[in-house]
Steps between C-alpha positions, in 0.01 A plus 500: 500500500587357836585136541351348818576127532327321205281806428583810298275802592432745228386854577126540467385618163276807470146475623239392238176704494262390766469130425563325832609182316784690358573748783875459475603634837618147577838392371559217254684188625697291261659160574617205304388143545749308287396601149163656606476870590211608711379861549249581769283813531244501776325157473581448130778274385656490153748238402731460202634160434804427267482144382706260290290182533136400533319732739158513662370861533402586856251757634740789544670461163452817290805444272670174385822557303604181318853398385468191270864513386547165684198338328129536436263489797154579619349766716172365657209741578317415824140395513250765408318444830821610689418864429850601376527841349671626190834342421764611247713221348800584283775303322835675556751291302571483130515116469268306271360327808131578565335579834144353505247671713242233579162510668391230741325188364143586402575876476603713204714793415319713240323176385825282479672274753824699482701783332857492391750781554763446229671832445736696722298760701170355388251525783138453588292640784230268616199549741230262611140543386214289636543244219862504382834678507504801271809655326461874538 
């Protein structure tokens, strides 16, 4: 891996069979934005956020790692209409403090307004449907 300014270039991985979306001749680029790591491949962006306080999920977030050792907090899902894709949310610490994953007002998460992550390494993967957020 070569460090070039704020970017670290990784060698290109092997080519994937014929799917142009995953034609991996391009190299991956990694860079840190405070506590958010973004990976780009072609025009796709994937972002991992590591959070310790209330957080609003944004379009690029694919993973949200939560540390509630300093106190319970909430992770807010975006509006269904925003067209956000699948997001993984995981509680990383062993404290008794919960991380509450909450849908926007008027929306639901598998029929409920919110879902609590209470155990270390407990996680959910959510994706939007046409009518509500779904835990998959």
